[in-house]
C-alpha positions as CSV (number, residue, x, y, z in Angstrom):
1,M,-6.6,58.2,12.9
2,K,-9.3,57.7,10.3
3,K,-6.7,56.6,7.7
4,Y,-5.3,54.1,10.2
5,L,-8.8,52.7,10.8
6,I,-9.4,52.3,7.1
7,L,-6.0,50.6,6.7
8,I,-6.7,48.2,9.5
9,T,-10.1,47.4,8.0
10,V,-8.6,46.7,4.6
11,I,-5.9,44.4,6.2
12,V,-8.5,42.5,8.2
13,F,-10.7,42.2,5.1
14,F,-8.0,40.7,3.0
15,A,-6.7,38.5,5.9
16,C,-10.2,37.1,6.4
17,N,-10.6,36.5,2.7
18,R,-7.2,34.8,2.4
19,H,-8.2,32.5,5.3
20,K,-11.5,31.7,3.5
21,D,-9.7,30.9,0.3
22,K,-7.6,28.4,2.2
23,G,-10.5,26.4,3.4
24,F,-13.4,24.4,1.8
25,E,-17.1,24.6,2.0
26,I,-19.1,21.6,1.1
27,K,-22.9,22.0,0.6
28,V,-24.6,18.6,0.7
29,N,-28.2,18.4,-0.6
30,L,-29.5,14.8,-0.5
31,T,-33.2,14.4,-1.2
32,G,-34.7,12.1,1.4
33,A,-31.9,12.5,4.0
34,Q,-32.8,13.3,7.6
35,G,-30.8,14.0,10.7
36,K,-27.0,14.5,10.1
37,I,-24.6,14.0,7.3
38,L,-21.3,12.3,8.2
39,L,-18.0,13.3,6.6
40,E,-15.2,10.7,7.1
41,K,-12.1,9.3,5.5
42,R,-10.3,6.0,5.3
43,G,-7.6,5.1,7.8
44,E,-5.3,2.1,7.2
45,T,-7.6,-0.3,9.1
46,E,-10.7,1.8,10.0
47,W,-12.9,4.7,9.1
48,I,-11.9,8.1,10.6
49,P,-14.8,10.6,11.3
50,V,-13.9,14.1,10.2
51,D,-17.1,16.0,10.9
52,T,-20.9,15.9,11.1
53,A,-23.4,18.5,9.9
54,D,-27.1,18.9,10.7
55,I,-29.5,18.9,7.8
56,K,-31.4,22.2,7.8
57,D,-33.9,23.0,5.1
58,G,-32.6,20.0,3.1
59,L,-29.0,21.3,3.3
60,A,-25.9,20.2,5.3
61,V,-22.8,22.3,5.2
62,F,-19.2,21.4,6.1
63,R,-16.4,23.9,6.5
64,G,-12.7,23.2,7.1
65,E,-9.3,23.0,5.5
66,V,-7.2,20.3,4.0
67,K,-3.5,20.4,3.4
68,F,-3.8,18.4,0.2
69,P,-6.9,17.5,-1.9
70,E,-7.9,14.0,-0.8
71,D,-10.8,11.5,-0.9
72,H,-13.4,11.8,1.8
73,Y,-16.7,9.9,2.1
74,I,-20.2,11.3,2.8
75,S,-23.1,9.3,4.3
76,V,-26.3,9.8,6.2
77,L,-25.2,9.4,9.8
78,G,-26.3,5.9,11.0
79,E,-26.6,4.5,7.4
80,R,-24.1,2.2,5.7
81,P,-24.0,3.6,2.1
82,K,-21.2,6.1,1.4
83,T,-20.2,8.1,-1.6
84,I,-16.7,9.4,-2.4
85,V,-16.0,13.1,-2.6
86,F,-12.6,14.6,-3.3
87,V,-12.3,17.5,-0.9
88,E,-10.1,20.4,-1.8
89,N,-10.0,24.0,-0.5
90,S,-12.8,25.4,-2.7
91,G,-16.6,25.6,-2.8
92,I,-18.0,22.1,-3.4
93,T,-21.6,21.0,-3.9
94,V,-22.9,17.5,-3.6
95,T,-26.5,16.9,-4.9
96,G,-28.5,13.7,-5.3
97,H,-30.8,11.3,-3.4
98,A,-30.1,9.6,-0.1
99,D,-31.2,6.2,-1.5
100,S,-28.8,6.3,-4.4
101,L,-25.5,7.8,-3.2
102,E,-23.6,6.2,-6.1
103,T,-25.2,8.6,-8.5
104,V,-24.7,11.9,-6.7
105,S,-23.3,14.9,-8.6
106,V,-20.2,16.6,-7.2
107,N,-19.2,20.0,-8.5
108,G,-16.4,22.5,-7.6
109,S,-13.6,20.0,-7.1
110,E,-11.1,19.7,-9.9
111,T,-9.6,16.6,-8.3
112,H,-13.1,15.0,-8.2
113,E,-13.5,15.7,-11.9
114,D,-10.3,13.8,-12.6
115,Y,-11.5,11.0,-10.5
116,E,-15.0,10.8,-12.1
117,R,-13.6,10.9,-15.6
118,I,-11.4,7.8,-15.0
119,S,-14.0,6.1,-12.8
120,T,-16.6,6.4,-15.6
121,Q,-14.3,4.6,-18.0
122,M,-13.6,1.9,-15.4
123,R,-17.3,1.4,-14.6
124,Q,-18.1,0.9,-18.3
125,I,-15.4,-1.8,-18.6
126,S,-16.5,-3.4,-15.3
127,E,-20.0,-3.8,-16.6
128,E,-18.8,-5.5,-19.7
129,Y,-16.4,-7.6,-17.5
130,M,-19.2,-8.9,-15.3
131,E,-21.5,-9.7,-18.2
132,L,-18.8,-11.8,-19.9
133,Y,-17.9,-13.4,-16.6
134,Q,-21.5,-14.5,-16.1
135,Q,-21.5,-15.9,-19.7
136,A,-18.3,-17.8,-19.0
137,R,-19.9,-19.3,-15.8
138,D,-23.0,-20.3,-17.8
139,A,-20.9,-21.9,-20.5
140,Q,-18.9,-23.8,-17.9
141,S,-22.1,-25.0,-16.2
142,S,-23.5,-26.3,-19.5
143,G,-20.3,-28.2,-20.2
144,D,-19.0,-25.9,-23.0
145,T,-15.4,-25.6,-21.6
146,V,-14.0,-24.3,-24.8
147,K,-16.4,-21.3,-24.9
148,A,-15.9,-20.8,-21.2
149,G,-12.1,-20.6,-21.7
150,Q,-12.4,-18.2,-24.6
151,L,-14.7,-15.9,-22.6
152,M,-12.4,-16.0,-19.5
153,K,-9.5,-14.8,-21.7
154,K,-11.7,-11.8,-22.7
155,V,-12.6,-11.3,-19.0
156,Q,-8.9,-11.3,-18.0
157,A,-8.1,-8.8,-20.8
158,L,-10.8,-6.4,-19.6
159,Y,-9.6,-6.8,-16.0
160,E,-6.1,-5.8,-17.0
161,G,-7.6,-3.0,-19.0
162,V,-9.1,-1.4,-15.8
163,T,-5.6,-1.5,-14.3
164,N,-4.1,0.0,-17.4
165,I,-6.5,2.9,-17.4
166,Q,-5.4,3.8,-13.9
167,K,-1.7,3.4,-14.8
168,D,-2.1,5.6,-17.9
169,F,-3.8,8.3,-15.8
170,I,-1.0,8.3,-13.3
171,R,1.6,8.6,-16.0
172,N,-0.2,11.3,-17.9
173,N,-1.4,13.4,-15.0
174,P,1.5,13.8,-12.7
175,N,0.1,17.0,-11.1
176,S,-3.4,15.6,-10.3
177,F,-4.2,14.9,-6.7
178,A,-6.4,12.0,-7.8
179,V,-3.1,10.1,-8.6
180,P,-2.6,9.0,-4.9
181,Y,-6.1,7.4,-4.9
182,F,-5.5,5.4,-8.1
183,L,-2.0,4.5,-7.1
184,S,-3.2,3.1,-3.8
185,R,-5.8,1.0,-5.7
186,I,-3.3,-0.7,-8.0
187,Q,-0.1,-0.8,-6.0
188,H,-0.4,-4.3,-4.6
189,G,-0.8,-5.9,-8.1
190,L,2.4,-4.3,-9.5
191,E,6.0,-5.5,-9.4
192,V,8.4,-3.2,-7.6
193,E,10.1,-1.9,-10.8
194,E,6.8,-0.8,-12.4
195,L,5.5,0.7,-9.1
196,D,8.8,2.6,-8.6
197,G,8.6,3.9,-12.1
198,L,5.1,5.3,-11.6
199,I,6.0,7.0,-8.4
200,S,9.1,8.6,-10.0
201,G,6.9,10.4,-12.5
202,I,4.6,12.0,-10.0
203,S,5.1,15.7,-9.4
204,Q,7.0,16.9,-6.3
205,E,3.9,18.4,-4.8
206,V,1.7,15.3,-5.2
207,S,4.6,13.2,-3.9
208,L,4.2,15.0,-0.5
209,V,0.7,13.4,0.0
210,P,1.0,11.0,3.0
211,S,-0.4,8.0,1.1
212,V,2.3,8.4,-1.6
213,K,5.0,8.7,1.1
214,R,3.8,5.4,2.5
215,I,3.9,3.7,-0.9
216,K,7.4,5.0,-1.4
217,E,8.4,3.4,1.9
218,R,6.8,0.2,0.8
219,V,8.7,0.3,-2.5
220,E,12.0,0.5,-0.6
221,K,11.0,-2.5,1.5
222,M,9.9,-4.3,-1.7
223,K,13.3,-3.8,-3.2
224,T,14.9,-5.7,-0.3
225,L,12.6,-8.6,-1.2
226,A,13.5,-8.6,-4.9
227,I,14.8,-11.7,-6.7
228,G,18.5,-12.0,-6.0
229,N,18.4,-10.6,-2.5
230,T,18.6,-12.7,0.7
231,A,15.2,-13.4,2.2
232,P,14.7,-12.0,5.7
233,D,15.1,-14.6,8.4
234,F,12.5,-15.1,11.1
235,V,11.3,-17.4,13.9
236,M,7.7,-18.5,14.4
237,N,6.1,-21.3,16.3
238,D,4.8,-24.5,14.8
239,P,1.5,-26.1,15.9
240,Q,3.1,-27.6,19.0
241,G,4.4,-24.2,20.1
242,N,8.0,-24.9,19.1
243,P,10.0,-22.0,17.6
244,V,11.2,-22.7,14.0
245,R,13.8,-20.6,12.2
246,F,13.4,-20.2,8.5
247,S,17.1,-20.4,7.8
248,D,17.2,-23.8,9.6
249,I,14.7,-25.0,7.0
250,Y,16.1,-23.6,3.8
251,S,19.7,-24.5,4.7
252,K,18.8,-28.2,4.5
253,N,17.3,-28.0,1.0
254,Q,18.6,-27.1,-2.5
255,Y,15.4,-25.0,-2.9
256,T,12.6,-24.1,-0.5
257,L,9.2,-22.8,-1.2
258,L,8.0,-20.3,1.4
259,D,4.3,-20.6,1.1
260,F,1.8,-18.0,2.6
261,W,-1.7,-19.6,2.8
262,A,-4.7,-20.1,5.1
263,A,-7.3,-22.7,5.7
264,W,-10.0,-20.1,4.9
265,C,-8.4,-19.2,1.6
266,G,-10.2,-21.0,-1.3
267,P,-7.5,-20.3,-4.0
268,C,-4.9,-21.6,-1.5
269,R,-6.7,-24.9,-1.0
270,V,-7.1,-25.2,-4.8
271,E,-3.3,-24.7,-5.2
272,N,-2.3,-27.1,-2.3
273,P,-2.6,-30.3,-4.4
274,N,-0.1,-28.9,-6.9
275,I,2.4,-28.1,-4.2
276,V,1.9,-31.5,-2.7
277,A,2.5,-33.2,-6.0
278,V,5.7,-31.3,-6.7
279,Y,6.9,-31.8,-3.1
280,N,6.3,-35.5,-3.2
281,D,8.2,-35.8,-6.5
282,Y,11.2,-33.7,-5.5
283,K,11.6,-33.8,-1.7
284,D,14.2,-36.5,-2.0
285,K,16.1,-34.4,-4.6
286,G,16.4,-31.3,-2.4
287,F,13.0,-29.5,-2.6
288,G,11.4,-28.3,0.6
289,V,8.3,-26.4,1.6
290,F,7.8,-24.1,4.6
291,G,4.2,-23.0,5.2
292,V,3.2,-19.8,6.9
293,S,-0.5,-19.7,7.8
294,L,-2.6,-16.5,8.0
295,D,-5.2,-18.4,10.0
296,R,-6.7,-17.3,13.3
297,D,-8.5,-20.6,14.1
298,K,-6.0,-23.2,15.2
299,Q,-8.3,-26.1,14.7
300,A,-9.2,-25.1,11.2
301,W,-5.5,-24.6,10.4
302,L,-4.6,-28.1,11.7
303,K,-7.6,-29.7,9.9
304,A,-6.6,-28.1,6.6
305,I,-3.0,-29.4,7.0
306,E,-4.3,-32.9,7.6
307,D,-7.1,-32.8,4.9
308,D,-4.7,-31.4,2.2
309,R,-1.9,-33.8,3.3
310,L,0.6,-31.0,3.8
311,T,3.4,-32.9,5.3
312,W,6.1,-30.2,5.5
313,T,6.8,-27.8,8.4
314,H,4.1,-25.2,9.3
315,V,4.2,-22.1,11.4
316,S,1.7,-19.4,12.4
317,D,1.0,-16.8,15.1
318,L,-2.8,-17.1,14.4
319,A,-2.9,-13.4,13.8
320,Y,-4.8,-13.4,10.5
321,W,-3.6,-10.6,8.2
322,N,-1.5,-9.2,11.0
323,N,0.8,-12.3,10.8
324,A,4.2,-11.0,11.7
325,V,6.0,-12.8,8.8
326,A,3.4,-11.8,6.3
327,R,3.8,-8.2,7.3
328,M,7.6,-8.6,7.1
329,Y,7.3,-9.9,3.6
330,L,4.6,-7.3,2.5
331,I,2.0,-10.0,1.8
332,N,-1.3,-8.4,0.8
333,S,-3.0,-11.4,-0.9
334,I,-2.8,-15.2,-0.7
335,P,-1.7,-17.6,-2.0
336,S,1.6,-16.0,-2.2
337,S,5.1,-17.6,-2.3
338,L,8.7,-17.2,-3.0
339,I,11.5,-19.8,-3.6
340,V,14.9,-19.5,-2.0
341,D,18.1,-21.5,-2.5
342,R,20.0,-23.1,0.4
343,N,21.7,-19.8,1.2
344,G,18.4,-17.9,1.5
345,K,18.7,-16.1,-1.8
346,I,15.4,-15.4,-3.5
347,V,15.3,-17.1,-6.9
348,A,11.6,-16.9,-7.9
349,K,8.2,-15.6,-6.8
350,N,4.7,-16.9,-7.0
351,K,5.3,-19.9,-9.1
352,R,2.1,-21.9,-9.2
353,A,0.7,-25.0,-10.7
354,G,2.7,-26.0,-13.9
355,E,5.1,-23.1,-13.4
356,L,6.2,-24.4,-10.0
357,R,6.9,-27.9,-11.4
358,E,8.7,-26.5,-14.4
359,F,10.9,-24.3,-12.3
360,I,11.8,-27.0,-9.8
361,S,12.3,-29.7,-12.4
362,G,14.6,-27.4,-14.3
363,F,17.0,-27.3,-11.4
364,L,16.6,-30.7,-9.7
365,D,15.9,-33.2,-12.6
């Protein structure tokens, strides 16, 4: 009997320790913090609370388990500032000051170490980027447009450098669970071929992370919107409440610009005169425009149409970023556009300013 008791004790001991190894323990020590510490993560449209922990003797402790290492955020409950912590099933310590969460130290998470290494490089470039951007603005204000243009080229190169750092990390660290975080950050600025290539290089285990699965699904949808494919047809109401079908518009033109915009979008309003000029010059030769607005204020939408002299057909469901057509076309930033021929085949994307005129003139002149 004694042997059996010993055996049972040993089994229980190892079982308990295996369970402990599966979970995480996060010790948070933030000088100046009082009350509770909140642990949460990002949802698609909102913050999702995970847990709260009382601060006792300056320390708050979280215990739990995650299926995959993933980014969580820690804050003092009731306060706005947050700091990122990559949680994995290990012992993790977070130390710092409640008034400067951006400088906290995180130890015990290999995934967070990967994140911090790349983020440090990105911060250094971003600081240089902002300094040059301010210099460019100052030069522009003083009338030195040549210097401003030169500086803005450097700014653009630095901006692209931040993206390239993240792409290089994804390519060179296929087993890191920090990859889903960086992939999510840059996905909307990449063409489908490049995004698909990055995903294909990720390890099988990391590919199981839900955010990567969602990006894969998005890539498959993006492929259906590639140049050469037929644009999805849709029906949406015009300002008078009349339903308008996209195919009824493009079938009447040689080429039609499907333009996603909004009255509140500054870059869209800047681009509108370019579209108006091309439309006025080529509308009698077979060029049409169909505007889909991501507005939510009908009067602002109608006023922008009138003020900018947008004399083509417009539709909207006044649902802001939840616009049904924008979601169908995976629109994540505006202005955004594509050009279809009279059969609905996508022939170009995001042609703006001189590029739009050059493209249309090449077919209709």
